[in-house]
BAFI-3210 file (N, C-alpha, C; in Angstrom, 3 decimals, decimal comma, padded with zeros to 6 digits):
// residues 335
n [1|2|3|4|5|6|7|8|9|10|11|12|13|14|15|16|17|18|19|20|21|22|23|24|25|26|27|28|29|30|31|32|33|34|35|36|37|38|39|40|41|42|43|44|45|46|47|48|49|50|51|52|53|54|55|56|57|58|59|60|61|62|63|64|65|66|67|68|69|70|71|72|73|74|75|76|77|78|79|80|81|82|83|84|85|86|87|88|89|90|91|92|93|94|95|96|97|98|99|100|101|102|103|104|105|106|107|108|109|110|111|112|113|114|115|116|117|118|119|120|121|122|123|124|125|126|127|128|129|130|131|132|133|134|135|136|137|138|139|140|141|142|143|144|145|146|147|148|149|150|151|152|153|154|155|156|157|158|159|160|161|162|163|164|165|166|167|168|169|170|171|172|173|174|175|176|177|178|179|180|181|182|183|184|185|186|187|188|189|190|191|192|193|194|195|196|197|198|199|200|201|202|203|204|205|206|207|208|209|210|211|212|213|214|215|216|217|218|219|220|221|222|223|224|225|226|227|228|229|230|231|232|233|234|235|236|237|238|239|240|241|242|243|244|245|246|247|248|249|250|251|252|253|254|255|256|257|258|259|260|261|262|263|264|265|266|267|268|269|270|271|272|273|274|275|276|277|278|279|280|281|282|283|284|285|286|287|288|289|290|291|292|293|294|295|296|297|298|299|300|301|302|303|304|305|306|307|308|309|310|311|312|313|314|315|316|317|318|319|320|321|322|323|324|325|326|327|328|329|330|331|332|333|334|335]
n.u [101,619|103,452|102,752|100,167|100,820|102,317|100,321|098,668|100,398|100,727|098,096|097,715|099,683|098,749|096,349|097,390|098,899|096,801|095,463|097,303|097,267|094,606|094,723|096,320|094,615|092,561|093,835|094,277|091,632|090,555|092,180|091,555|088,824|088,996|090,405|088,527|086,688|084,335|084,885|086,511|089,557|090,725|088,656|087,086|088,640|089,971|088,268|086,099|086,069|088,527|090,251|089,776|091,127|093,767|096,965|097,856|100,206|100,228|097,913|098,690|100,755|099,245|097,707|099,657|100,348|098,063|098,093|096,952|096,630|098,579|099,082|096,857|097,886|100,626|100,640|099,616|101,580|103,742|102,744|102,312|104,927|106,149|104,527|105,082|107,610|107,138|106,344|103,680|103,080|102,170|099,545|097,273|095,343|095,748|098,412|100,400|102,338|100,845|100,856|100,980|098,563|096,719|097,462|096,725|093,929|093,135|093,655|091,521|089,357|089,811|089,231|086,530|085,512|086,506|085,168|082,498|082,701|083,322|081,096|078,960|079,611|079,589|076,968|075,525|076,102|075,035|072,291|071,632|072,072|070,178|067,815|067,945|067,995|065,438|063,532|060,915|059,660|058,408|060,551|062,365|060,998|060,893|063,624|064,535|062,974|063,973|066,645|066,291|065,122|067,095|069,095|068,454|068,538|069,973|073,110|073,475|070,891|070,078|071,959|071,060|068,551|069,306|070,782|068,804|067,084|068,659|070,443|069,129|066,392|066,350|068,759|071,011|073,382|076,244|075,983|077,724|081,058|084,342|085,344|084,611|083,274|085,483|087,211|090,390|093,009|094,650|093,078|091,029|089,374|089,410|086,850|085,316|085,871|084,771|082,034|081,445|081,798|079,848|077,287|078,038|079,358|077,275|075,469|076,885|077,225|074,585|073,542|075,293|074,810|072,952|073,691|075,445|073,770|071,613|073,075|074,229|071,891|070,831|072,858|072,655|070,127|070,587|072,357|070,711|068,945|070,469|071,821|073,410|072,566|069,916|070,389|071,601|069,452|067,825|069,239|068,633|069,724|069,753|068,316|069,953|072,468|072,851|072,966|075,285|077,280|077,225|076,175|077,555|080,190|080,158|079,432|081,172|083,636|082,826|081,274|083,241|084,870|083,035|082,727|085,212|085,094|083,198|084,348|084,555|081,956|081,768|083,689|082,610|080,175|081,176|082,078|079,749|078,510|080,376|080,191|077,598|077,802|079,813|082,323|085,726|087,255|088,741|086,932|085,556|087,711|088,239|085,970|086,277|088,696|087,901|085,925|087,503|089,380|091,831|094,078|096,432|095,902|093,358|093,909|095,750|094,158|092,282|093,856|094,876|092,486|091,421|093,409|093,099|090,499|090,798|092,641|091,068|089,256|091,153|092,101|089,700|089,395|091,584|090,897|088,559|089,751|091,244|089,251|087,423|088,558|087,426|086,736|089,077|089,516|087,268|087,718|090,037|089,067|087,319|089,101]
n.v [264,436|264,960|267,560|267,179|265,637|267,476|269,329|267,798|267,319|269,956|270,514|268,695|269,653|272,250|271,640|270,275|272,269|273,979|272,380|272,355|275,066|275,303|273,633|275,185|277,381|275,995|275,225|277,743|278,695|276,660|276,888|279,491|279,229|277,394|278,947|280,855|279,575|279,331|277,683|276,926|275,533|274,610|274,384|272,590|270,241|269,828|270,592|272,478|272,099|270,824|272,831|274,723|273,729|274,043|275,695|279,119|279,045|276,438|276,534|278,437|277,089|275,104|276,659|277,559|275,115|274,420|276,441|278,883|282,419|282,930|284,706|284,162|284,303|283,976|281,401|279,981|280,387|279,128|276,515|275,981|276,153|273,963|271,917|272,027|271,021|268,425|267,789|267,257|267,945|267,444|265,586|267,076|265,859|263,058|262,824|261,996|261,775|263,510|262,298|259,585|259,131|259,731|257,773|255,376|255,754|256,212|253,790|252,278|253,637|253,635|251,136|250,982|253,228|252,614|250,223|251,147|252,976|251,378|249,634|251,453|252,466|250,190|249,176|251,462|251,758|249,354|249,571|251,984|251,324|249,291|250,726|252,681|251,085|250,165|252,401|254,177|251,930|249,784|249,015|251,065|253,302|252,645|252,422|255,011|256,535|255,578|256,490|259,277|259,729|258,824|260,584|262,912|262,195|262,248|260,803|260,031|259,567|257,339|255,590|255,418|254,195|251,688|250,757|250,516|248,589|246,254|245,838|246,362|245,466|243,024|241,943|240,811|241,881|243,650|246,401|248,577|250,018|248,857|246,413|243,444|244,131|244,391|242,477|240,964|242,488|240,842|238,634|239,280|238,606|238,660|238,235|239,212|241,948|242,484|241,963|244,026|246,154|246,103|247,424|250,267|250,591|249,950|252,021|254,236|253,544|253,232|255,817|256,933|255,913|257,178|259,455|258,402|256,469|257,934|259,445|257,426|256,286|258,319|258,439|255,850|255,877|257,634|256,060|253,885|255,107|255,713|255,617|253,368|251,446|251,142|250,014|247,652|246,427|246,052|244,079|241,992|241,609|240,728|242,312|242,085|241,584|243,982|245,808|244,997|244,900|247,388|249,329|249,041|249,469|252,166|253,298|252,777|254,261|257,082|256,735|255,933|258,220|259,964|258,620|258,902|261,628|261,666|261,132|263,033|263,134|260,628|260,919|263,061|261,898|259,784|260,893|261,472|258,955|257,358|258,477|257,737|254,934|254,688|254,190|253,765|255,689|257,921|260,024|260,141|260,797|263,346|264,749|264,539|265,923|268,472|269,197|269,093|271,039|270,368|271,463|270,797|268,048|268,261|269,972|268,404|266,173|267,515|268,483|266,104|264,826|266,725|266,646|264,038|264,186|266,235|264,941|262,900|264,414|265,481|263,209|262,553|264,743|264,317|261,872|262,623|264,301|262,480|260,774|262,434|264,547|266,870|268,472|269,763|271,312|272,979|274,315|275,701|277,387|278,967|280,333]
n.w [-007,799|-005,735|-005,117|-004,127|-001,871|-000,391|000,169|001,813|003,969|004,848|005,552|007,697|009,450|010,027|011,369|013,562|014,868|015,458|017,281|019,419|020,140|020,987|023,230|024,910|025,375|026,643|029,010|030,182|030,499|032,169|034,449|035,242|035,898|038,023|039,844|040,481|042,056|044,755|046,867|049,923|050,288|052,663|054,622|053,204|052,928|055,342|057,421|059,546|062,320|062,849|062,008|063,960|066,137|065,561|065,521|064,649|063,103|062,070|060,507|058,634|057,327|056,118|054,399|052,637|051,577|050,138|048,326|048,895|048,945|047,083|044,079|041,316|038,633|039,002|040,048|037,874|035,867|037,081|037,219|034,458|033,460|034,751|033,723|030,984|031,045|031,551|034,105|036,095|038,652|042,153|043,559|045,739|047,261|047,131|047,681|045,931|042,882|040,154|037,658|038,297|039,658|037,613|035,772|037,104|037,473|034,843|033,664|034,567|033,469|030,707|029,560|030,017|028,571|026,035|025,455|025,443|023,362|021,116|021,100|020,744|018,224|016,491|016,906|016,179|013,425|012,399|013,139|011,833|009,129|008,857|009,233|007,174|004,902|004,606|004,228|005,818|006,785|009,473|011,081|010,484|011,540|014,273|014,984|014,335|016,102|018,541|018,350|018,282|020,780|022,621|021,943|023,238|025,855|029,035|030,051|032,720|033,620|032,139|033,221|035,885|035,500|034,397|036,546|038,508|037,361|036,610|038,724|041,163|041,015|039,373|040,209|038,913|038,154|039,494|041,871|041,792|041,656|040,530|041,089|043,091|046,360|049,065|048,085|047,524|045,692|044,157|043,872|042,208|039,269|035,614|034,699|036,830|036,675|034,178|034,652|036,459|034,811|032,878|033,150|033,431|030,908|029,177|029,725|028,756|026,032|025,071|024,988|023,219|020,740|019,126|017,428|015,440|014,402|013,233|011,372|009,763|008,791|007,114|005,179|004,182|003,042|000,904|-000,558|-001,224|-002,955|-005,102|-008,494|-009,142|-007,335|-008,082|-010,563|-009,707|-008,456|-010,648|-011,918|-010,330|-007,809|-004,339|-001,384|000,866|-000,302|-001,677|000,445|001,863|-000,124|-001,422|000,370|002,929|002,158|001,470|003,868|006,011|006,318|006,535|008,871|010,650|010,868|012,059|014,424|015,681|016,133|018,107|020,537|022,527|023,573|024,783|026,772|028,282|029,136|030,659|033,039|034,535|034,556|035,891|038,404|039,158|039,318|041,132|040,096|040,045|038,251|035,797|035,507|037,987|039,624|038,657|039,509|042,308|042,588|041,752|043,673|045,922|045,549|044,424|042,596|040,981|040,265|039,066|036,904|035,535|034,788|033,229|031,089|029,975|029,241|027,463|025,509|024,501|023,485|021,555|019,961|018,919|017,338|015,639|014,271|013,033|011,281|009,601|008,445|007,104|005,254|003,767|002,814|001,438|-000,701|-001,634|000,455|001,211|-001,045|-000,981|001,435|000,741|-001,258|000,239|001,734]
ca.u [101,538|104,199|101,955|099,102|101,408|102,652|099,074|098,213|101,291|100,376|096,791|097,917|100,466|097,863|095,435|098,160|099,181|095,522|095,186|098,163|096,757|093,391|095,121|096,780|093,431|091,854|094,544|094,020|090,239|090,358|092,844|090,784|087,606|089,364|090,820|087,345|085,766|084,091|085,220|087,709|090,157|091,010|087,414|086,578|089,449|090,404|087,105|086,102|086,412|089,974|090,936|089,650|092,073|095,130|097,610|097,964|101,334|099,791|096,959|099,436|101,440|098,226|097,331|100,728|100,283|096,955|098,287|096,162|097,394|099,477|098,300|096,533|098,782|101,896|100,421|099,448|102,866|104,556|102,207|102,537|106,344|106,403|103,806|105,817|108,802|106,716|106,034|102,309|102,920|101,771|098,143|097,126|094,446|096,294|099,822|101,151|102,477|099,620|100,978|100,677|097,120|096,036|097,753|095,915|092,514|092,888|093,646|090,160|088,402|090,054|088,504|085,105|085,208|086,777|084,067|081,324|082,982|083,203|079,709|078,100|079,919|079,113|075,503|074,998|076,196|074,076|070,928|071,456|071,937|068,895|066,747|068,036|067,728|063,977|062,983|059,488|059,132|058,247|061,892|062,919|060,344|061,287|065,033|064,645|062,407|064,939|067,799|065,905|064,892|068,374|069,912|068,104|068,498|071,277|073,728|073,303|069,533|070,138|072,712|070,181|067,537|069,975|071,133|067,593|066,506|069,516|071,155|068,236|065,216|066,700|069,929|071,862|074,648|076,628|075,466|078,718|082,489|084,960|085,690|083,766|083,581|086,288|088,038|091,810|093,319|095,230|092,055|090,024|089,559|088,941|085,394|084,763|085,959|083,804|080,688|081,284|081,855|078,766|076,284|078,576|079,601|075,973|074,901|077,592|077,008|073,186|073,341|076,202|074,422|071,980|074,253|075,955|072,620|070,923|073,975|074,328|070,585|070,728|073,775|072,132|069,005|071,182|072,894|069,608|068,289|071,448|071,633|074,041|071,739|068,771|070,875|071,806|068,126|067,340|069,940|068,093|070,457|068,915|068,516|071,128|073,658|072,999|073,364|076,659|078,226|077,227|075,920|078,623|081,399|080,011|079,097|082,127|084,602|082,160|080,889|084,457|085,263|082,070|082,982|086,366|084,653|082,299|085,103|084,236|080,703|082,076|084,393|081,664|079,237|081,834|082,176|078,486|078,254|081,263|079,653|076,421|078,197|080,988|083,385|086,943|087,953|089,258|085,842|085,327|088,860|088,075|084,963|086,902|089,688|087,195|085,292|088,535|090,303|093,134|094,336|097,337|095,246|092,284|094,505|096,325|093,067|091,694|094,733|094,921|091,182|091,317|094,324|092,500|089,352|091,308|093,265|089,977|088,817|092,267|092,054|088,505|089,684|092,505|090,136|087,713|090,620|091,618|088,064|086,772|089,461|086,664|086,706|090,257|089,313|086,280|088,335|090,960|088,285|086,791|090,198]
ca.v [263,667|265,655|268,720|266,677|265,219|268,699|269,910|266,983|267,603|271,294|270,404|268,020|270,550|273,325|271,091|269,949|273,547|274,444|271,577|272,832|276,372|275,040|273,096|276,309|278,125|275,157|275,318|279,073|278,747|275,767|277,457|280,660|278,749|276,811|280,030|281,627|278,760|279,867|276,703|277,105|274,198|274,185|273,921|271,437|269,039|269,663|270,700|273,641|271,675|270,590|274,127|275,417|273,194|274,240|276,974|279,957|278,599|275,254|276,968|279,126|276,066|274,464|277,590|277,524|273,808|274,444|277,537|280,056|283,649|283,123|285,249|283,137|284,361|283,377|279,953|279,418|280,369|278,073|275,218|275,823|275,872|272,571|271,018|272,008|270,188|267,056|267,605|267,684|268,308|266,431|265,685|267,516|264,936|261,701|262,918|261,242|262,519|263,543|261,311|258,252|259,078|259,664|256,472|254,356|255,991|256,088|252,361|251,793|254,306|253,432|249,945|251,326|254,117|251,922|249,286|251,934|253,588|250,334|249,163|252,479|252,559|249,002|249,142|252,595|251,456|248,286|250,103|252,982|250,640|248,581|251,708|253,317|250,131|250,037|253,705|254,232|250,686|249,771|248,992|252,409|254,214|252,279|252,781|256,478|257,029|255,270|257,376|260,640|259,777|258,708|261,770|263,952|261,587|262,327|259,508|259,633|259,036|255,963|254,807|255,171|253,213|250,385|250,350|250,104|247,384|245,062|245,633|246,403|244,607|241,678|241,482|239,964|242,571|244,390|247,762|249,563|249,777|248,143|245,074|243,087|244,813|243,630|241,454|241,259|242,869|239,701|237,607|239,781|238,034|239,471|238,092|240,138|243,312|242,603|242,060|245,352|247,178|245,942|248,495|251,574|250,615|249,974|253,371|255,137|253,179|253,434|257,234|257,326|255,269|257,959|260,292|257,593|255,796|258,884|259,802|256,267|256,115|259,264|258,010|254,623|256,261|258,175|254,933|253,075|255,859|256,027|254,938|252,056|250,506|250,851|249,081|246,360|245,843|245,602|242,828|240,940|241,430|240,758|243,468|241,844|241,762|245,416|246,477|244,677|245,187|248,810|250,170|248,981|250,077|253,629|253,741|252,477|255,329|258,233|256,386|255,894|259,596|260,479|257,944|259,563|262,936|261,507|260,789|264,021|262,749|259,499|261,457|263,814|260,985|258,911|261,578|261,288|257,527|256,858|258,928|256,940|253,565|254,737|253,528|254,556|256,023|259,280|260,971|260,289|261,519|264,755|265,324|264,651|266,996|269,747|269,490|269,229|272,108|269,793|272,096|270,027|266,865|268,686|270,486|267,277|265,414|268,363|268,542|264,784|264,601|267,615|266,153|262,855|264,646|266,943|263,939|262,256|265,343|265,598|262,013|262,665|265,696|263,684|260,867|263,350|264,786|261,343|260,212|263,377|265,674|268,082|269,331|270,614|272,305|273,968|275,162|276,597|278,411|279,898|281,215]
ca.w [-006,564|-004,701|-004,700|-003,266|-000,601|000,347|000,682|002,931|005,101|005,323|006,208|008,985|010,316|010,493|012,363|014,763|015,547|015,998|018,469|020,496|020,582|021,753|024,537|025,729|025,814|027,612|030,292|030,756|030,945|033,309|035,632|035,675|036,553|039,315|040,742|040,894|042,829|046,095|047,892|050,724|050,336|054,035|055,235|052,459|053,097|056,734|058,286|060,432|063,689|062,916|061,905|065,238|067,125|065,080|065,796|063,449|062,287|061,333|059,480|057,590|056,529|055,288|053,333|051,647|050,913|049,175|047,370|049,262|049,088|045,939|042,956|040,308|037,482|039,411|040,170|036,530|035,178|037,694|036,784|033,020|033,258|035,145|032,807|029,722|031,264|031,818|035,516|036,363|040,050|043,132|043,954|047,117|047,953|047,182|048,081|044,947|041,621|039,349|036,587|038,834|039,921|036,317|035,168|037,758|037,177|033,405|033,344|034,811|032,570|029,278|029,100|030,037|027,459|024,778|025,212|025,061|022,055|020,094|021,061|020,145|016,807|015,767|016,968|015,424|011,994|012,076|013,220|010,780|007,844|008,847|009,073|005,871|003,823|004,466|004,610|006,008|007,347|010,927|011,666|010,329|012,487|015,641|015,174|014,332|017,359|019,596|018,214|018,659|022,226|023,334|021,669|024,223|027,183|029,696|030,339|034,114|033,794|031,627|034,198|037,039|035,096|034,301|037,912|039,204|036,761|036,592|039,981|042,322|040,827|038,909|040,983|038,085|037,976|040,704|042,001|041,401|041,803|039,417|041,579|044,232|047,620|050,007|047,430|047,394|044,300|043,444|043,661|041,271|037,939|034,479|034,655|037,825|036,135|033,085|035,239|037,053|033,776|031,905|033,265|033,004|029,460|028,506|029,870|027,844|024,634|024,691|024,663|022,148|019,484|018,358|016,359|014,330|013,792|012,356|010,265|008,879|008,142|006,004|004,126|003,595|002,176|-000,317|-001,323|-001,759|-004,015|-006,145|-009,783|-009,209|-006,576|-008,951|-011,572|-009,044|-008,253|-011,956|-012,229|-009,490|-006,545|-003,153|-000,519|001,699|-001,126|-001,952|001,685|002,229|-001,196|-001,768|001,532|003,926|001,593|001,500|005,209|007,064|006,564|007,173|010,239|011,464|011,166|013,029|015,679|016,299|016,600|019,257|021,749|023,559|024,217|025,655|027,941|029,108|029,767|031,631|034,334|035,255|034,725|036,940|039,692|039,475|039,664|042,018|039,344|040,335|037,018|035,633|035,727|039,420|040,159|038,290|040,412|043,630|042,523|041,688|044,960|046,942|045,147|044,088|041,312|040,105|039,724|038,174|035,674|034,809|034,166|032,188|029,932|029,348|028,610|026,296|024,481|023,871|022,696|020,383|019,091|018,196|016,284|014,704|013,425|012,202|010,198|008,649|007,704|006,158|004,184|002,922|002,181|000,522|-000,978|-001,958|001,643|001,155|-002,105|-000,516|002,456|000,072|-001,945|001,221|002,181]
c.u [102,275|103,443|100,827|099,622|101,769|101,406|098,544|099,072|100,978|099,059|096,929|098,671|099,605|096,913|096,153|098,488|097,914|095,168|096,027|097,682|095,493|093,711|095,600|095,585|092,607|092,519|094,289|092,595|089,993|090,983|092,089|089,517|087,904|089,728|089,632|086,365|085,567|084,472|086,511|088,364|090,440|089,750|086,877|087,320|089,885|089,215|087,233|086,508|087,911|090,754|090,890|090,639|093,526|095,654|097,672|099,108|100,955|098,821|097,678|100,185|100,451|097,818|098,396|100,697|099,201|097,031|097,479|097,080|098,361|098,653|098,058|097,485|100,117|101,768|100,316|100,782|103,779|104,076|102,506|104,001|106,689|105,754|104,540|107,070|108,442|106,389|104,639|102,077|102,513|100,321|098,052|096,242|095,073|097,760|100,701|101,348|101,210|099,673|100,578|099,187|096,351|096,258|096,876|094,443|092,207|092,861|092,266|089,176|088,572|089,314|087,010|084,738|085,461|085,655|082,817|081,500|082,796|081,756|078,794|078,352|079,360|077,584|074,895|075,016|075,159|072,645|070,661|071,291|070,605|067,736|066,754|067,720|066,243|063,306|061,455|058,876|058,989|059,601|062,537|062,309|060,773|062,725|065,217|064,099|063,361|066,128|067,464|065,685|066,209|069,282|069,655|068,032|069,869|071,797|073,486|071,903|069,457|070,871|071,849|069,119|068,145|070,335|069,925|067,064|067,385|070,230|070,212|067,074|065,602|067,884|070,820|073,234|074,968|076,151|076,472|080,122|083,026|085,374|084,742|084,225|084,368|087,190|089,485|092,140|093,869|094,194|090,983|090,332|089,072|087,419|084,714|084,774|084,963|082,394|080,439|081,319|080,715|077,790|076,853|078,825|078,292|075,351|075,566|077,273|075,575|072,900|074,238|075,842|073,696|072,603|074,709|074,823|071,913|071,778|074,057|073,013|070,455|071,644|073,250|070,961|069,527|071,728|071,770|068,880|069,229|071,207|072,232|073,280|070,488|069,167|071,080|070,483|067,561|068,006|069,475|068,853|069,491|069,238|069,758|072,422|073,910|073,516|074,835|077,664|078,340|077,074|077,075|079,899|081,342|079,779|080,278|083,085|083,951|081,739|082,099|084,928|084,318|082,314|084,177|085,975|083,760|083,020|084,784|082,956|080,921|082,763|083,437|080,680|079,878|081,954|080,919|078,220|079,125|080,798|078,465|076,825|079,377|082,169|084,666|087,765|088,392|088,168|085,571|086,484|088,766|087,067|085,553|087,921|089,021|086,578|086,326|089,576|091,722|093,501|095,311|096,678|094,157|092,835|095,120|095,265|092,443|092,548|094,801|093,610|091,032|092,218|093,736|091,321|089,814|091,982|092,203|089,460|089,890|092,288|090,837|088,728|090,588|091,769|089,198|088,533|090,975|090,417|087,516|087,694|088,723|086,604|087,893|090,092|088,342|086,884|089,314|090,221|087,764|087,860|090,576]
c.v [264,371|266,869|268,296|266,252|266,430|269,344|269,123|267,217|268,966|271,277|269,779|268,931|271,669|272,822|270,741|271,214|274,104|273,681|272,037|274,176|276,204|274,485|274,210|277,115|277,325|275,257|276,661|279,160|277,881|276,342|278,675|280,241|278,163|277,901|280,836|280,824|279,340|278,905|277,079|275,737|273,707|273,650|272,676|270,166|268,796|269,679|271,857|273,259|271,456|271,891|274,887|274,949|273,391|275,610|277,808|279,526|277,374|275,614|277,657|278,136|275,340|275,366|277,620|276,212|273,797|275,634|278,771|281,270|283,911|283,641|284,179|283,123|283,705|281,864|279,312|279,328|279,289|276,697|274,972|275,509|274,438|271,597|270,920|271,154|268,738|266,764|268,154|268,077|267,125|266,660|266,047|266,579|263,562|261,660|262,030|262,100|262,414|262,500|259,922|258,094|258,938|258,306|255,374|254,519|255,810|254,626|251,754|252,362|253,920|252,209|250,214|252,176|253,452|250,944|250,029|252,542|252,571|249,865|250,176|252,608|251,399|248,971|250,286|252,351|250,412|248,821|251,121|252,362|249,903|249,540|252,318|252,392|249,950|251,327|253,650|252,981|250,808|249,791|250,374|253,368|253,923|252,715|254,298|257,071|256,772|256,232|258,800|260,768|259,735|259,906|262,879|263,405|261,679|260,954|259,071|259,074|257,600|255,072|254,466|254,124|251,816|249,854|249,828|248,765|246,164|244,796|245,551|245,424|243,176|241,067|240,529|240,592|243,386|245,831|248,785|249,084|248,993|246,729|244,737|243,762|243,878|242,592|241,915|241,521|241,694|238,640|238,036|239,257|238,990|239,409|239,031|241,564|243,520|242,762|243,441|246,466|247,123|247,116|249,870|251,660|250,667|251,363|254,351|254,827|253,432|254,881|257,697|256,767|256,237|258,718|259,469|256,833|256,714|259,262|258,654|256,039|257,044|258,869|256,766|254,924|256,818|257,057|254,148|253,778|256,212|255,192|253,537|251,016|250,155|249,859|247,686|245,666|245,308|244,296|241,671|240,684|241,538|241,988|243,298|242,044|243,232|246,146|246,239|245,027|246,675|249,709|250,209|249,650|251,604|254,172|253,738|253,625|256,608|257,953|256,381|257,295|260,231|259,867|258,554|260,937|262,848|261,137|261,763|263,669|261,580|259,981|262,204|262,922|260,122|259,562|261,338|259,811|256,948|257,314|258,067|255,553|253,520|254,015|254,349|254,836|257,475|260,319|261,206|261,034|263,010|265,443|265,524|265,789|268,363|270,143|269,713|270,280|271,589|270,268|271,293|268,809|267,249|269,202|269,364|266,464|266,210|268,362|267,196|264,503|265,456|267,131|264,946|263,257|265,353|265,973|263,197|263,130|265,510|264,419|262,065|263,621|265,078|262,646|261,522|263,842|263,662|260,837|261,135|264,568|266,957|269,026|270,282|271,712|273,389|274,888|276,137|277,711|279,444|280,851|282,211]
c.w [-005,436|-004,194|-003,776|-001,909|000,252|000,941|001,873|004,172|005,706|006,081|007,593|009,946|010,874|011,578|013,661|015,560|016,169|017,273|019,652|021,045|021,418|023,126|025,463|026,249|026,827|028,976|030,970|031,293|032,160|034,567|036,151|036,411|037,929|040,315|041,250|041,742|044,228|047,210|048,600|050,872|051,746|054,710|054,535|052,809|054,545|057,684|059,261|061,846|063,829|062,823|063,225|066,281|066,709|065,468|064,518|062,531|061,448|060,210|058,330|056,700|055,607|054,132|052,239|050,864|049,847|048,224|047,685|049,431|047,955|044,757|041,889|039,118|037,797|039,510|038,792|035,799|035,747|037,240|035,305|032,728|033,621|034,170|031,478|029,823|031,588|033,260|035,797|037,819|040,913|043,535|045,429|047,921|048,154|047,595|047,197|043,704|040,781|038,235|037,074|039,082|038,616|035,661|035,764|037,392|035,698|032,978|033,564|033,802|031,116|028,750|029,048|028,826|026,111|024,437|024,765|023,680|020,935|019,959|020,385|018,652|016,005|015,732|016,155|013,924|011,597|012,084|012,115|009,417|007,748|008,626|007,676|004,719|003,578|004,955|004,683|006,596|008,862|011,614|011,590|011,345|013,927|015,916|015,216|015,621|018,518|019,553|018,645|020,158|022,986|023,077|022,680|025,644|027,827|030,097|031,771|034,368|033,291|032,613|035,413|036,704|035,022|035,678|038,663|038,674|036,998|037,919|041,176|042,164|040,451|039,669|040,177|037,850|039,228|040,676|041,505|041,650|040,603|039,788|042,722|045,516|048,529|049,400|047,355|045,927|043,499|043,111|042,664|039,872|036,860|034,380|035,646|037,292|034,998|033,625|035,825|036,006|032,781|031,963|032,916|031,504|028,687|028,571|028,915|026,380|024,179|024,302|023,522|020,791|018,558|017,183|015,165|013,644|012,807|011,150|009,258|008,128|006,934|004,849|003,413|002,661|000,854|-001,203|-001,980|-002,898|-005,167|-007,406|-009,786|-008,389|-007,381|-010,049|-010,972|-008,792|-009,578|-012,378|-011,357|-008,208|-005,363|-002,307|000,350|000,938|-001,414|-000,725|001,987|001,138|-001,495|-000,535|002,504|003,433|001,661|002,907|006,170|007,358|007,100|008,607|011,157|011,831|012,188|014,406|016,405|016,842|017,827|020,539|022,874|024,298|025,177|026,921|028,865|029,828|030,830|032,998|035,162|035,530|035,835|038,322|040,113|039,972|040,633|041,386|039,482|039,088|036,988|035,894|037,199|040,080|039,845|039,194|041,810|043,659|042,480|043,014|046,064|046,631|044,924|042,684|040,450|039,471|038,733|036,857|034,858|034,093|033,027|030,928|029,213|028,605|027,356|025,168|023,758|022,990|021,421|019,419|018,287|017,065|015,207|013,737|012,501|011,032|009,140|007,799|006,695|004,970|003,220|002,125|001,110|000,297|-001,321|-000,773|001,633|000,101|-001,671|000,519|001,827|-000,655|-000,965|001,726|001,098]
res [e|q|t|g|l|k|k|q|v|l|f|i|s|k|n|f|i|r|m|l|v|l|l|i|f|v|s|i|g|a|f|a|l|v|s|m|t|p|l|d|p|l|q|t|n|v|g|q|a|a|l|g|s|m|s|p|e|q|i|e|r|l|r|l|y|w|g|e|g|i|p|p|l|k|r|y|l|a|w|a|g|d|f|a|c|g|n|m|g|t|s|l|l|y|h|q|p|v|e|k|v|i|q|i|r|f|a|s|s|v|w|l|m|a|a|a|w|i|l|s|g|v|a|g|v|i|l|g|m|a|a|g|a|r|k|g|s|l|a|d|r|v|i|s|a|y|a|l|v|t|a|s|t|p|a|f|w|v|a|l|v|l|l|m|v|f|a|v|w|l|k|v|l|p|v|g|l|s|v|p|i|g|a|d|a|a|a|v|s|i|a|d|r|i|r|h|g|i|l|p|a|a|a|l|s|l|t|g|i|s|n|i|t|l|h|t|r|e|k|m|i|q|v|m|e|s|d|y|v|l|f|a|r|a|r|g|e|s|l|g|s|i|v|f|r|h|g|l|r|n|m|i|l|p|a|l|t|l|q|f|a|s|i|s|e|i|f|g|g|s|v|l|v|e|q|v|f|s|y|p|g|l|g|q|a|a|v|s|a|g|l|g|s|d|i|p|l|l|m|g|i|t|m|i|s|a|a|i|v|f|a|g|n|f|i|a|d|i|l|y|e|i|i|d|p|r|m|r|k|n|s|q|k|s|k]
***
């Protein structure tokens, strides 16, 4: 038992170190891409007309404020040193600490992404089990076709369709934003926030269902063709009893690990969905920071997002290790 525990600790430590190394490479790649952008931060954020009315001294102060003229390597080392000490810098667009901006925007995004993550997981498991339990039936063909279509459908297109149908044609849900337009923050209720989050969460969850549905369907088919299910059928157990007693028990943990690994898809889709619905979340802040050359804010959002995505994959690896120890044995043999 102690040997097995040591191997698990070693496995977790290796994956944690790998995650830290990946975060370092992400920071280097993101900073290099931002430094190569052709956008002029002064013209983008100040405007050519305003620059024309400024003195050379004022323009020079602005260039220093936006980091113009400083070598990229020097800027990266300064940023990395501050970030390692817990200081993400100050947002050039919002004139606030990056931590505060991320905290406010993340508070809006986390409920949206969490709702989409849970909905896609629950719906994916239910649909996958329903399809796999009756392989070749009409329900199986419809669910599989839906999963294959949504797997190749971009999230922003689904968001536009939902916006057009439910907000423009039917007028039963708000067009966008996270709260009613012009409403006082103290007067906004939880019901208002839920109504404004229904369409963005639906757009994210509808496109995130496909992978877990197809994966669960294949696992369910294997369960239904197994010897113990054939024995259960011979004893006269109903299909519903077989699905819940044997299928769900074998589906839930693999589906959960796959769900943790899909956090990156939820994050990527939220950036586009938040733009479509003008939802003031972390994704919209990232787009604004990129277009406005706000390097401290963009790097802060990139690192936080990458850390959450890597944490999801890290948890998925640990769950796979716990569920199926054969993975560890195979990885040791390959080494």
